[in-house]
Steps between C-alpha positions, in 0.01 A plus 500: 500500500520809278210558263492738205214751518382595153249743353166340413431337167324782316214425258558553128330840514756628755867532407647642821426638845638739761611416853247694709562405864726262691302379803792311654855600577816289479523292817133543591318179590223398260229242511402295200270692260570840659533776241863583425459759225236664279562517126289763327398443138293719273190308607538362854735465796643148521627361831808280542460272802752335731556142378551362853565604859834677512644843429596729214873479435554791263316725257636530146251744347413836654159662527414674175705267282347330196501121499413243237310176541681250725794737561706424811428771758613361838636202690314325780623264772248234601489361851699761689555873538805653336704788633421834338701549183552782257260559214676459166656826385434687823840460664346523847382237745132491585369556849351229717124481525377609839154345522231392257243719669705815438542435127315743271160383383470389134293809417763722664780329305314547172425867567859563612630342180271720290636810676862383490531470877673235706216372727752439778576873510139575596406517867221252568195571713341156480518212744859426597619797293358356177510742208153557355379657177401812696857528635638499146253769388595716798867449417442610140309809616781602735758450226301713256465777755869505590665827379765460233665731250619231263428142404449270797545126447350265756672169432468175695750462781786269401458306823152391399445138413272601212650550152548861399304672225700699241565846644378674186157351561487638852583864443278739695544853373405802708559850369382758749155388612417306180587133553529250218557127505606281210423127509498243222163411351379161623490221247120483526461876443741486205300218345172684555648808331618291209160338449313831525723654235452192285123532530501869405735451204373174354122507547227723362351556844165670536270534803122504516300598809166427658345532843325245714246528780649303790182505713385143414838348585530710815154384611605137447815555704304660783252213505743210480841624620476346848372161386747499209795566730383232744438246224837556331740503796541874545517594133323831446257565219661770289430663167777324309320166504204653317720677245706189430187293442340773287819534295519123444145493363567806281821342367303192395267724298781709351795259469710749303550694827645178646735445206865595448723589206798278420687643204257489209270255677205554731481249786146444628512351850233246586535577869495809721809554714442832675793702633416709807729794577617488864701773673801394706797674662710399198253648254203389296481127427239311299432144619266296284167334579529191280186358343298781653196374306486203739524714814212623713498846656611339826789323321610828345493689830690223681770486232541878492531499879770233473686697234479817709663327797770345281571836334535671840746232613683500163415133454328508160648231280578503129208265439267760659607769253537333163235518229168677515262584216336812650575730795292692755646784705328697777634851544192585702653356816748790487233760422537518122183636339602428140809371319615333179657166599797385290491168318695201624637354171440263333150548645277732300260616771508630858207614716544787743276537807484830688371674810131465586349845540143617560380693196165626370362288217169493316276195548144497361512873444601568863834618636626260764827448684682173423844357587665516158833367373678590178625199304782520245592240240836549331543285191732439208328657199713288265280205591191632679257733325325774692166322466630185674666704775187703571272195495736311733494788749121530478471125569710540817289800603172312446615202710621718788178699503297177494719225657236235430617515137830344609320202650249463219745575215267755337 
């Protein structure tokens, strides 16, 4: 029985997607619920699964092509393997699959697609000749180092069973010893760029700074980290849990920082949905901690851990990303000492955490060394006055320097 394989039903906020990676080839046996193809949107990567045991008959949409919601992208034969057939528009038959173990890993396929390389053209060093991510990186390095006087195009071999990417997107240019490579911007990166420009053009963004003594929180972590991890199934006690809880309490005291602008209206949210910036191979994503005011520090750390794993595996869903009334980003994990975080519209506030660094400070007339962190609050001055922004940041600082305030609400 032949089954139509269609692109996912996109939410209202997403109009189209891009075919990122085909994980199966025409004629290759598939089990029910195995991933056939990844569709990248401007928010997440959506997987299309095999509807039943069987095999992929043909592929109608190449990697890199734009697809709309529920667009037909392939045909699938349930119950039996089909003979390898040609991908639409290719004019060449596809090669048989040798063995499942020798197929490139998903990470290798994704990286090869980003670099415009046919993963089957890469020599594998893994078990059974499996192509790994490291193999693809080595292949890219060799290609960049290859001498060339003119433009060199590394296009997928026509005998591959993977759809080809447009040649213009794969051009690798080497003039003398100065290599260049041109690849299309990913849909996620393009969307991030669009939103950043929107924030800079359409908000009156201003940033205020303060610094916080991290010694009290670090002492708590030292004292309770082992028992916390044991009590909460391996979840580590980090700094983000304290900052999320401190931000929630500060947002309750200064609700304008938790508000948003909708046309000529101000929307005051009676809840705190905190977006937490998470770095992934695809770029920066911001999953949301919903109803963060009801979450304990342990709940926050567990959810962030879950989001981190999902981001690494490109499994964040649309429901994980939508909404948010306030955002926290931590550039300190990359060594940033100070920055001005950019707003995530329609939100009007974002808190930036930074690197903890020992610095001399004055306490009781004495110079002492303390682990200090710079905090930055960027805010939309159209709605938030400087007084509110400064007082919000001071409230966060006070609660971090005396964590008992979070528990006692003082």
